Z-matrix of the N, CA and C atoms (Angstrom, degrees):
N
C 1 1.445
C 2 1.526 1 109.95
N 3 1.351 2 116.60 1 -41.80
C 4 1.470 3 119.72 2 179.09
C 5 1.516 4 111.14 3 -63.09
N 6 1.339 5 116.99 4 -39.27
C 7 1.470 6 120.37 5 178.11
C 8 1.523 7 110.73 6 -63.39
N 9 1.321 8 117.09 7 -40.32
C 10 1.464 9 120.46 8 179.73
C 11 1.522 10 110.55 9 -64.14
N 12 1.333 11 116.66 10 -41.55
C 13 1.471 12 119.74 11 178.26
C 14 1.532 13 110.45 12 -63.65
N 15 1.335 14 116.65 13 -40.46
C 16 1.468 15 120.36 14 178.75
C 17 1.517 16 111.19 15 -62.63
N 18 1.337 17 116.70 16 -42.22
C 19 1.466 18 120.61 17 178.44
C 20 1.523 19 111.25 18 -63.86
N 21 1.331 20 116.68 19 -37.24
C 22 1.461 21 120.52 20 178.94
C 23 1.533 22 110.11 21 -63.55
N 24 1.320 23 116.20 22 -43.59
C 25 1.468 24 120.26 23 178.85
C 26 1.522 25 109.81 24 -62.64
N 27 1.352 26 117.02 25 -42.80
C 28 1.465 27 120.17 26 179.11
C 29 1.526 28 110.90 27 -63.28
N 30 1.315 29 118.22 28 -39.54
C 31 1.463 30 121.11 29 179.87
C 32 1.536 31 111.33 30 -66.17
N 33 1.319 32 116.80 31 -32.87
C 34 1.473 33 119.18 32 179.05
C 35 1.524 34 110.68 33 -62.27
N 36 1.312 35 116.07 34 -28.01
C 37 1.461 36 120.12 35 -179.02
C 38 1.528 37 111.74 36 -83.63
N 39 1.301 38 117.74 37 -9.81
C 40 1.466 39 121.03 38 178.87
C 41 1.519 40 109.14 39 -98.50
N 42 1.269 41 115.70 40 -163.56
C 43 1.461 42 120.34 41 -177.14
C 44 1.532 43 112.07 42 -94.82
N 45 1.305 44 119.25 43 30.93
C 46 1.465 45 121.26 44 178.36
C 47 1.521 46 108.91 45 -68.40
N 48 1.332 47 114.35 46 142.15
C 49 1.473 48 118.74 47 -178.76
C 50 1.531 49 109.64 48 -74.61
N 51 1.337 50 115.65 49 156.84
C 52 1.471 51 118.65 50 177.44
C 53 1.533 52 112.67 51 -58.59
N 54 1.356 53 117.59 52 -33.61
C 55 1.466 54 120.39 53 178.25
C 56 1.523 55 110.63 54 -65.12
N 57 1.352 56 116.33 55 -42.69
C 58 1.468 57 119.64 56 178.95
C 59 1.530 58 110.33 57 -62.62
N 60 1.315 59 116.13 58 -43.53
C 61 1.467 60 119.94 59 -179.24
C 62 1.527 61 111.40 60 -65.32
N 63 1.320 62 117.41 61 -42.30
C 64 1.468 63 119.47 62 -179.41
C 65 1.527 64 111.02 63 -68.96
N 66 1.341 65 117.81 64 -36.48
C 67 1.459 66 121.20 65 176.50
C 68 1.525 67 110.29 66 -64.15
N 69 1.317 68 117.51 67 -42.17
C 70 1.462 69 122.03 68 178.65
C 71 1.523 70 110.41 69 -66.00
N 72 1.340 71 116.93 70 -41.78
C 73 1.466 72 120.74 71 178.65
C 74 1.529 73 110.54 72 -62.68
N 75 1.331 74 117.07 73 -41.30
C 76 1.474 75 120.83 74 179.28
C 77 1.531 76 110.28 75 -64.23
N 78 1.313 77 117.23 76 -40.19
C 79 1.476 78 120.94 77 178.73
C 80 1.525 79 110.26 78 -64.58
N 81 1.310 80 116.62 79 -42.17
C 82 1.470 81 120.64 80 178.44
C 83 1.525 82 110.38 81 -63.43
N 84 1.328 83 116.31 82 -44.05
C 85 1.469 84 119.80 83 179.39
C 86 1.526 85 111.43 84 -61.56
N 87 1.332 86 116.79 85 -41.67
C 88 1.467 87 120.84 86 179.65
C 89 1.529 88 110.48 87 -65.43
N 90 1.318 89 116.85 88 -41.29
C 91 1.468 90 120.98 89 -179.63
C 92 1.519 91 110.88 90 -69.78
N 93 1.317 92 117.27 91 -29.03
C 94 1.456 93 121.37 92 -178.38
C 95 1.525 94 111.84 93 -60.89
N 96 1.341 95 116.35 94 -42.99
C 97 1.470 96 119.80 95 179.51
C 98 1.517 97 110.80 96 -62.59
N 99 1.337 98 116.20 97 -41.39
C 100 1.464 99 120.12 98 178.03
C 101 1.521 100 111.82 99 -64.30
N 102 1.325 101 116.44 100 -39.37
C 103 1.467 102 120.51 101 178.72
C 104 1.528 103 110.73 102 -64.80
N 105 1.317 104 116.00 103 -42.01
C 106 1.468 105 120.03 104 179.70
C 107 1.527 106 110.22 105 -62.63
N 108 1.330 107 116.18 106 -44.46
C 109 1.460 108 119.94 107 179.54
C 110 1.527 109 110.56 108 -64.09
N 111 1.329 110 117.62 109 -39.56
C 112 1.466 111 120.94 110 179.22
C 113 1.521 112 110.66 111 -64.95
N 114 1.336 113 116.81 112 -40.37
C 115 1.468 114 119.95 113 177.49
C 116 1.519 115 110.84 114 -63.00
N 117 1.341 116 116.38 115 -42.50
C 118 1.464 117 119.92 116 178.79
C 119 1.526 118 111.03 117 -62.95
N 120 1.336 119 116.24 118 -41.87
C 121 1.459 120 120.19 119 179.41
C 122 1.524 121 110.47 120 -64.65
N 123 1.341 122 116.32 121 -44.23
C 124 1.469 123 120.27 122 -179.92
C 125 1.532 124 110.62 123 -60.87
N 126 1.327 125 116.33 124 -42.29
C 127 1.467 126 119.89 125 178.94
C 128 1.528 127 110.60 126 -64.98
N 129 1.346 128 116.37 127 -44.25
C 130 1.469 129 120.56 128 178.93
C 131 1.526 130 110.77 129 -63.47
N 132 1.333 131 117.44 130 -38.16
C 133 1.466 132 121.20 131 178.55
C 134 1.522 133 110.20 132 -63.69
N 135 1.319 134 116.59 133 -43.77
C 136 1.471 135 120.21 134 179.37
C 137 1.531 136 110.37 135 -61.54
N 138 1.325 137 116.86 136 -45.87
C 139 1.467 138 120.61 137 179.11
C 140 1.531 139 110.97 138 -63.21
N 141 1.323 140 115.93 139 -39.94
C 142 1.470 141 120.55 140 -179.75
C 143 1.524 142 110.87 141 -65.00
N 144 1.334 143 117.25 142 -45.38
C 145 1.471 144 118.68 143 -178.58
C 146 1.521 145 111.34 144 -65.27
N 147 1.328 146 117.44 145 -36.69
C 148 1.465 147 120.18 146 177.23
C 149 1.529 148 109.78 147 -64.08
N 150 1.330 149 116.56 148 -46.20
C 151 1.470 150 120.48 149 179.77
C 152 1.527 151 111.21 150 -62.77
N 153 1.323 152 117.02 151 -40.49
C 154 1.466 153 120.26 152 179.58
C 155 1.519 154 110.73 153 -67.62
N 156 1.323 155 117.40 154 -42.14
C 157 1.469 156 119.80 155 177.34
C 158 1.526 157 110.93 156 -60.51
N 159 1.329 158 117.07 157 -40.13
C 160 1.470 159 120.12 158 176.96
C 161 1.521 160 111.10 159 -63.85
N 162 1.323 161 116.76 160 -42.72
C 163 1.467 162 120.33 161 179.31
C 164 1.530 163 110.58 162 -65.08
N 165 1.327 164 116.90 163 -41.25
C 166 1.466 165 119.97 164 -179.76
C 167 1.523 166 111.84 165 -67.69
N 168 1.331 167 116.52 166 -32.87
C 169 1.468 168 118.50 167 179.75
C 170 1.522 169 111.32 168 -66.51
N 171 1.336 170 116.96 169 -23.22
C 172 1.470 171 119.59 170 177.08
C 173 1.529 172 111.03 171 -105.60
N 174 1.338 173 116.82 172 15.24
C 175 1.475 174 122.96 173 179.52
C 176 1.523 175 112.39 174 55.84
N 177 1.328 176 116.58 175 33.55
C 178 1.464 177 121.13 176 176.53
C 179 1.532 178 107.43 177 -96.81
N 180 1.328 179 115.21 178 78.04
C 181 1.459 180 121.11 179 -173.51
C 182 1.522 181 112.16 180 -69.10
N 183 1.312 182 117.46 181 -32.38
C 184 1.473 183 120.16 182 179.02
C 185 1.521 184 110.34 183 -64.46
N 186 1.346 185 116.86 184 -42.12
C 187 1.462 186 119.99 185 179.21
C 188 1.529 187 110.44 186 -66.42
N 189 1.333 188 116.98 187 -38.79
C 190 1.470 189 120.36 188 179.22
C 191 1.529 190 110.19 189 -63.19
N 192 1.329 191 116.89 190 -45.36
C 193 1.466 192 119.85 191 179.68
C 194 1.526 193 111.62 192 -65.87
N 195 1.307 194 116.44 193 -37.97
C 196 1.458 195 120.55 194 179.65
C 197 1.527 196 110.47 195 -63.30
N 198 1.319 197 116.51 196 -44.78
C 199 1.471 198 120.37 197 -179.38
C 200 1.522 199 110.77 198 -64.32
N 201 1.330 200 116.79 199 -40.72
C 202 1.463 201 120.03 200 178.78
C 203 1.528 202 110.27 201 -66.63
N 204 1.314 203 117.38 202 -37.36
C 205 1.465 204 120.76 203 178.61
C 206 1.531 205 110.88 204 -63.96
N 207 1.339 206 117.08 205 -38.09
C 208 1.467 207 120.43 206 177.76
C 209 1.526 208 110.10 207 -61.79
N 210 1.332 209 116.03 208 -45.61
C 211 1.463 210 119.92 209 -179.85
C 212 1.528 211 110.08 210 -62.65
N 213 1.340 212 116.60 211 -46.52
C 214 1.460 213 121.39 212 -177.48
C 215 1.523 214 111.14 213 -61.97
N 216 1.327 215 117.02 214 -38.35
C 217 1.466 216 120.76 215 179.83
C 218 1.525 217 110.63 216 -61.94
N 219 1.318 218 116.08 217 -38.66
C 220 1.470 219 119.38 218 -176.36
C 221 1.526 220 113.11 219 -83.47
N 222 1.359 221 116.31 220 -40.80
C 223 1.467 222 118.84 221 -171.77
C 224 1.527 223 113.93 222 -114.01
N 225 1.312 224 118.51 223 -3.45
C 226 1.453 225 120.33 224 179.11
C 227 1.525 226 111.94 225 86.46
N 228 1.313 227 113.36 226 177.02
C 229 1.468 228 119.63 227 -176.19
C 230 1.525 229 109.55 228 -107.79
N 231 1.332 230 114.75 229 143.26
C 232 1.460 231 121.09 230 175.35
C 233 1.529 232 108.14 231 -145.86
N 234 1.324 233 116.71 232 -169.90
C 235 1.470 234 120.01 233 -178.25
C 236 1.522 235 112.35 234 -62.97
N 237 1.339 236 117.34 235 -37.32
C 238 1.472 237 120.38 236 178.71
C 239 1.525 238 110.88 237 -60.68
N 240 1.326 239 115.50 238 -45.24
C 241 1.466 240 120.89 239 -179.68
C 242 1.525 241 109.64 240 -63.32
N 243 1.329 242 116.81 241 -43.49
C 244 1.465 243 120.75 242 179.86
C 245 1.529 244 110.94 243 -61.82
N 246 1.332 245 116.92 244 -41.98
C 247 1.479 246 119.84 245 178.19
C 248 1.526 247 111.01 246 -63.24
N 249 1.322 248 116.30 247 -39.17
C 250 1.464 249 119.74 248 179.65
C 251 1.536 250 110.58 249 -68.27
N 252 1.336 251 117.61 250 -38.04
C 253 1.467 252 120.81 251 175.14
C 254 1.527 253 110.41 252 -59.46
N 255 1.327 254 115.44 253 -44.33
C 256 1.465 255 119.89 254 179.42
C 257 1.524 256 111.26 255 -64.49
N 258 1.321 257 117.04 256 -37.82
C 259 1.464 258 120.95 257 178.08
C 260 1.531 259 110.53 258 -62.15
N 261 1.328 260 116.12 259 -44.45
C 262 1.464 261 120.19 260 178.93
C 263 1.529 262 109.99 261 -61.63
N 264 1.335 263 116.00 262 -45.45
C 265 1.471 264 120.20 263 -179.20
C 266 1.531 265 111.11 264 -62.75
N 267 1.334 266 117.38 265 -42.01
C 268 1.472 267 120.48 266 179.42
C 269 1.520 268 111.14 267 -63.78
N 270 1.330 269 116.74 268 -44.55
C 271 1.464 270 119.39 269 -179.75
C 272 1.514 271 111.50 270 -66.16
N 273 1.325 272 116.07 271 -36.11
C 274 1.473 273 119.07 272 177.82
C 275 1.527 274 109.81 273 -64.62
N 276 1.338 275 116.20 274 -42.49
C 277 1.466 276 119.99 275 -179.25
C 278 1.526 277 111.30 276 -66.94
N 279 1.333 278 116.68 277 -33.71
C 280 1.472 279 120.44 278 -177.62
C 281 1.522 280 112.88 279 -83.60
N 282 1.330 281 116.58 280 -15.91
C 283 1.468 282 120.04 281 -177.05
C 284 1.525 283 109.98 282 -70.83
N 285 1.321 284 115.64 283 145.71
C 286 1.465 285 117.43 284 176.50
C 287 1.518 286 108.97 285 -64.98
N 288 1.319 287 116.96 286 146.44
C 289 1.464 288 118.37 287 -179.50
C 290 1.512 289 110.52 288 -63.49
N 291 1.326 290 113.87 289 151.86
C 292 1.462 291 118.54 290 178.16
C 293 1.508 292 108.82 291 -61.60
N 294 1.326 293 116.84 292 137.63
C 295 1.450 294 116.85 293 177.66
C 296 1.525 295 110.05 294 -65.85
N 297 1.302 296 114.29 295 132.61
C 298 1.454 297 119.77 296 178.89
C 299 1.517 298 107.32 297 -91.32
N 300 1.315 299 116.52 298 122.22
C 301 1.459 300 117.67 299 -178.96
C 302 1.526 301 110.09 300 -62.15
N 303 1.293 302 114.11 301 133.62
C 304 1.450 303 119.01 302 179.22
C 305 1.518 304 109.04 303 -75.79
N 306 1.298 305 113.70 304 144.31
C 307 1.455 306 118.03 305 177.63
C 308 1.517 307 108.18 306 -68.87
N 309 1.286 308 115.16 307 135.36
C 310 1.460 309 117.96 308 178.81
C 311 1.514 310 107.87 309 -72.12
N 312 1.319 311 115.79 310 135.68
C 313 1.460 312 117.34 311 -178.67
C 314 1.527 313 110.00 312 -63.71
N 315 1.291 314 113.39 313 145.88
C 316 1.461 315 118.76 314 179.18
C 317 1.517 316 108.76 315 -66.12
N 318 1.295 317 116.76 316 137.98
C 319 1.465 318 118.79 317 179.61
C 320 1.521 319 110.43 318 -65.20
N 321 1.289 320 114.14 319 150.23
C 322 1.463 321 118.67 320 177.59
C 323 1.520 322 107.00 321 -72.23
N 324 1.301 323 113.70 322 122.74
C 325 1.453 324 119.59 323 -174.67
C 326 1.516 325 108.45 324 -118.08
N 327 1.273 326 114.17 325 134.14
C 328 1.464 327 117.79 326 174.50
C 329 1.520 328 107.80 327 -72.57
N 330 1.309 329 116.96 328 146.81
C 331 1.464 330 118.78 329 -177.60
C 332 1.519 331 111.18 330 -55.23
N 333 1.298 332 114.22 331 134.34
C 334 1.457 333 120.63 332 178.83
C 335 1.518 334 108.69 333 -99.77
N 336 1.271 335 115.13 334 158.40
C 337 1.456 336 116.75 335 175.94
C 338 1.525 337 110.00 336 -61.55
N 339 1.312 338 116.66 337 153.72
C 340 1.457 339 121.33 338 -179.69
C 341 1.532 340 109.20 339 -59.09
N 342 1.341 341 116.20 340 138.10
C 343 1.456 342 118.26 341 -178.96
C 344 1.524 343 110.87 342 -66.36
N 345 1.306 344 113.88 343 151.10
C 346 1.464 345 119.55 344 177.19
C 347 1.523 346 108.56 345 -70.35
N 348 1.308 347 116.53 346 166.61
C 349 1.467 348 119.56 347 -179.93
C 350 1.531 349 110.26 348 -64.68
N 351 1.338 350 117.09 349 -33.69
C 352 1.470 351 120.19 350 177.56
C 353 1.531 352 109.64 351 -67.19
N 354 1.339 353 116.34 352 -41.67
C 355 1.464 354 120.75 353 178.95
C 356 1.534 355 109.61 354 -65.18
N 357 1.327 356 117.11 355 -42.99
C 358 1.463 357 121.13 356 178.86
C 359 1.529 358 110.31 357 -61.79
N 360 1.323 359 117.74 358 -39.07
C 361 1.462 360 120.75 359 178.43
C 362 1.525 361 110.98 360 -66.46
N 363 1.345 362 117.52 361 -38.42
C 364 1.467 363 121.38 362 177.24
C 365 1.521 364 110.50 363 -63.11
N 366 1.337 365 116.00 364 -42.09
C 367 1.470 366 120.26 365 177.82
C 368 1.525 367 109.03 366 -61.14
N 369 1.342 368 116.58 367 -47.48
C 370 1.465 369 120.73 368 -179.24
C 371 1.531 370 110.67 369 -59.78
N 372 1.336 371 116.99 370 -42.64
C 373 1.471 372 120.82 371 179.14
C 374 1.527 373 111.40 372 -62.23
N 375 1.332 374 116.60 373 -43.83
C 376 1.464 375 120.07 374 179.28
C 377 1.526 376 111.08 375 -63.88
N 378 1.317 377 116.80 376 -41.26
C 379 1.470 378 120.04 377 178.54
C 380 1.530 379 109.95 378 -64.64
N 381 1.330 380 117.36 379 -42.53
C 382 1.469 381 120.12 380 178.01
C 383 1.532 382 111.06 381 -61.81
N 384 1.332 383 117.62 382 -42.15
C 385 1.468 384 120.88 383 178.18
C 386 1.526 385 110.67 384 -64.38
N 387 1.328 386 116.33 385 -39.23
C 388 1.462 387 120.27 386 178.33
C 389 1.526 388 110.70 387 -65.01
N 390 1.336 389 117.07 388 -40.07
C 391 1.472 390 120.04 389 177.98
C 392 1.526 391 110.92 390 -62.95
N 393 1.340 392 117.02 391 -41.03
C 394 1.470 393 119.92 392 177.63
C 395 1.531 394 110.64 393 -63.67
N 396 1.328 395 116.19 394 -41.86
C 397 1.474 396 119.75 395 178.85
C 398 1.522 397 110.34 396 -63.52
N 399 1.329 398 117.14 397 -41.89
C 400 1.472 399 120.12 398 178.31
C 401 1.521 400 110.84 399 -63.14
N 402 1.319 401 117.33 400 -43.45
C 403 1.468 402 119.60 401 -177.86
C 404 1.521 403 111.59 402 -65.83
N 405 1.341 404 117.31 403 -25.44
C 406 1.466 405 119.46 404 177.36
C 407 1.534 406 111.71 405 -91.45
N 408 1.351 407 117.01 406 1.12
C 409 1.461 408 120.71 407 177.19
C 410 1.512 409 114.19 408 86.03
N 411 1.316 410 117.95 409 9.52
C 412 1.462 411 121.46 410 -179.69
C 413 1.537 412 108.53 411 -95.67
N 414 1.325 413 116.06 412 78.06
C 415 1.464 414 121.95 413 -174.08
C 416 1.524 415 111.48 414 -68.34
N 417 1.300 416 117.54 415 -33.00
C 418 1.462 417 120.89 416 -179.91
C 419 1.533 418 110.39 417 -64.31
N 420 1.332 419 116.19 418 -45.07
C 421 1.464 420 119.50 419 179.27
C 422 1.524 421 110.67 420 -63.53
N 423 1.325 422 116.81 421 -40.52
C 424 1.467 423 120.30 422 178.47
C 425 1.523 424 110.20 423 -61.67
N 426 1.318 425 116.49 424 -44.78
C 427 1.464 426 121.05 425 179.62
C 428 1.526 427 110.79 426 -61.76
N 429 1.318 428 116.73 427 -41.07
C 430 1.467 429 120.65 428 179.75
C 431 1.529 430 111.15 429 -63.88
N 432 1.348 431 117.31 430 -43.29
C 433 1.468 432 120.69 431 179.07
C 434 1.532 433 110.19 432 -60.67
N 435 1.320 434 115.86 433 -43.00
C 436 1.462 435 119.66 434 -177.99
C 437 1.530 436 111.23 435 -70.66
N 438 1.317 437 116.49 436 -31.09
C 439 1.466 438 120.20 437 175.49
C 440 1.526 439 109.96 438 -63.40
N 441 1.327 440 116.70 439 -42.08
C 442 1.464 441 121.04 440 176.83
C 443 1.529 442 109.50 441 -61.51
N 444 1.314 443 116.04 442 -42.69
C 445 1.463 444 120.63 443 179.61
C 446 1.525 445 110.75 444 -59.38
N 447 1.337 446 116.85 445 -45.83
C 448 1.464 447 121.77 446 -175.61
C 449 1.527 448 111.48 447 -71.38
N 450 1.322 449 116.95 448 -41.14
C 451 1.462 450 118.88 449 -171.37
C 452 1.526 451 114.10 450 -92.75
N 453 1.324 452 117.83 451 -30.43
C 454 1.460 453 118.23 452 -171.81
C 455 1.527 454 113.98 453 -113.20
N 456 1.307 455 117.55 454 -41.56
C 457 1.455 456 120.03 455 -173.01
C 458 1.523 457 111.59 456 -86.01
N 459 1.325 458 116.53 457 -52.72
C 460 1.468 459 120.51 458 -177.66
C 461 1.528 460 108.54 459 -141.19
N 462 1.333 461 117.17 460 82.75
C 463 1.466 462 119.74 461 -178.08
C 464 1.531 463 111.31 462 -54.77
N 465 1.330 464 113.43 463 130.88
C 466 1.460 465 118.80 464 177.59
C 467 1.510 466 114.26 465 83.75
N 468 1.325 467 119.74 466 8.26
C 469 1.459 468 121.35 467 179.42
C 470 1.525 469 108.75 468 -62.04
N 471 1.319 470 116.38 469 119.78
C 472 1.473 471 120.72 470 -174.66
C 473 1.520 472 113.03 471 -69.56
N 474 1.325 473 116.53 472 -36.26
C 475 1.459 474 118.94 473 -179.88
C 476 1.530 475 110.29 474 -64.82
N 477 1.330 476 116.46 475 -44.25
C 478 1.469 477 120.18 476 178.58
C 479 1.532 478 110.40 477 -64.03
N 480 1.338 479 116.63 478 -42.43
C 481 1.468 480 120.62 479 -178.62
C 482 1.523 481 111.02 480 -63.09
N 483 1.341 482 117.07 481 -45.23
C 484 1.471 483 120.35 482 -179.75
C 485 1.526 484 110.67 483 -65.55
N 486 1.306 485 116.18 484 -40.84
C 487 1.462 486 121.19 485 179.89
C 488 1.528 487 110.46 486 -66.25
N 489 1.329 488 117.57 487 -35.94
C 490 1.465 489 122.13 488 178.62
C 491 1.529 490 110.64 489 -65.80
N 492 1.332 491 116.91 490 -41.84
C 493 1.472 492 120.42 491 177.02
C 494 1.524 493 109.56 492 -58.53
N 495 1.335 494 116.91 493 -42.06
C 496 1.466 495 121.53 494 178.86
C 497 1.536 496 110.95 495 -63.17
N 498 1.327 497 117.69 496 -46.20
C 499 1.474 498 121.91 497 -179.62
C 500 1.526 499 111.09 498 -63.55
N 501 1.333 500 116.96 499 -41.66
C 502 1.473 501 120.84 500 178.99
C 503 1.519 502 111.14 501 -64.59
N 504 1.342 503 116.81 502 -39.87
C 505 1.470 504 120.45 503 179.12
C 506 1.525 505 110.28 504 -63.74
N 507 1.329 506 117.22 505 -44.39
C 508 1.464 507 120.37 506 178.46
C 509 1.528 508 111.33 507 -62.14
N 510 1.322 509 116.63 508 -38.90
C 511 1.464 510 120.48 509 179.33
C 512 1.527 511 110.39 510 -64.10
N 513 1.341 512 118.16 511 -43.55
C 514 1.475 513 121.22 512 178.45
C 515 1.528 514 110.98 513 -63.68
N 516 1.334 515 117.10 514 -43.76
C 517 1.464 516 120.81 515 -179.59
C 518 1.526 517 111.09 516 -64.09
N 519 1.341 518 116.96 517 -39.89
C 520 1.465 519 120.33 518 178.56
C 521 1.532 520 110.02 519 -63.28
N 522 1.331 521 116.53 520 -45.95
C 523 1.464 522 120.64 521 -179.38
C 524 1.532 523 110.24 522 -60.19
N 525 1.330 524 116.82 523 -46.28
C 526 1.464 525 120.93 524 -179.72
C 527 1.522 526 110.34 525 -62.10
N 528 1.330 527 117.39 526 -42.51
C 529 1.468 528 122.01 527 -179.83
C 530 1.526 529 111.33 528 -60.57
N 531 1.320 530 116.23 529 -46.02
C 532 1.465 531 120.76 530 -178.12
C 533 1.519 532 110.59 531 -67.53
N 534 1.341 533 116.85 532 -39.10
C 535 1.465 534 119.87 533 178.57
C 536 1.524 535 111.14 534 -64.74
N 537 1.328 536 116.88 535 -28.19
C 538 1.461 537 120.45 536 177.66
C 539 1.523 538 111.79 537 -80.47
N 540 1.343 539 116.38 538 -1.90
C 541 1.463 540 119.95 539 177.65
C 542 1.520 541 112.76 540 81.02
N 543 1.325 542 117.73 541 19.23
C 544 1.457 543 120.89 542 -178.94
C 545 1.524 544 109.39 543 -104.39
N 546 1.314 545 116.46 544 175.49
C 547 1.461 546 122.55 545 -177.33
C 548 1.517 547 110.83 546 -98.85
N 549 1.325 548 116.52 547 136.97
C 550 1.463 549 123.08 548 177.14
C 551 1.518 550 107.66 549 -108.03
N 552 1.327 551 116.75 550 113.08
C 553 1.454 552 121.24 551 178.71
C 554 1.512 553 109.29 552 -139.07
N 555 1.317 554 115.48 553 138.34
C 556 1.465 555 122.79 554 176.84
C 557 1.527 556 111.74 555 50.42
N 558 1.310 557 116.61 556 49.01
C 559 1.470 558 124.32 557 177.31
C 560 1.524 559 113.08 558 61.09
N 561 1.344 560 117.09 559 26.05
C 562 1.457 561 120.80 560 178.77
C 563 1.516 562 110.14 561 -140.57
N 564 1.338 563 114.22 562 150.35
C 565 1.461 564 121.02 563 177.47
C 566 1.516 565 108.94 564 -95.51
N 567 1.322 566 116.37 565 130.79
C 568 1.466 567 118.86 566 179.26
C 569 1.509 568 109.94 567 -132.93
């Protein structure tokens, strides 16, 4: 751009016609906007790659994908963006899987007296509510209902405890699936 401006100044000192000079000035002005946009894109690309490299160094793949998506939304996709997407995918595939927290073993409980019929009905109601929550994909609500069953209504109830382990596992798998940018449907990641 600086060279073009210098040439324009030199032409003004020669016998160039006013039409030639104005046409050249208009071309320079039009190119200037494109140059400014290219500089902004280049700067944004540099900032994006630095942010993505930082996210990848801490295995934060969701943050890396999010940052790349922001850039792509504003400036579009090209070969550089595609290569960076592939880099993120390769690093995600090569990363060790997230450690899955082990279920804490159930405490050893001395046998409790048989629950009353009212207590048994409360347990059944909580399990039914948890099943409805699971079928609607609300694993957190199901886990909470079963936690109430285990701790408040019938401590040590094996059915509630086993069902809670199942709800917690589904919740962890859903979270992992979504963080990987995949779709969670019908209790499965696709």
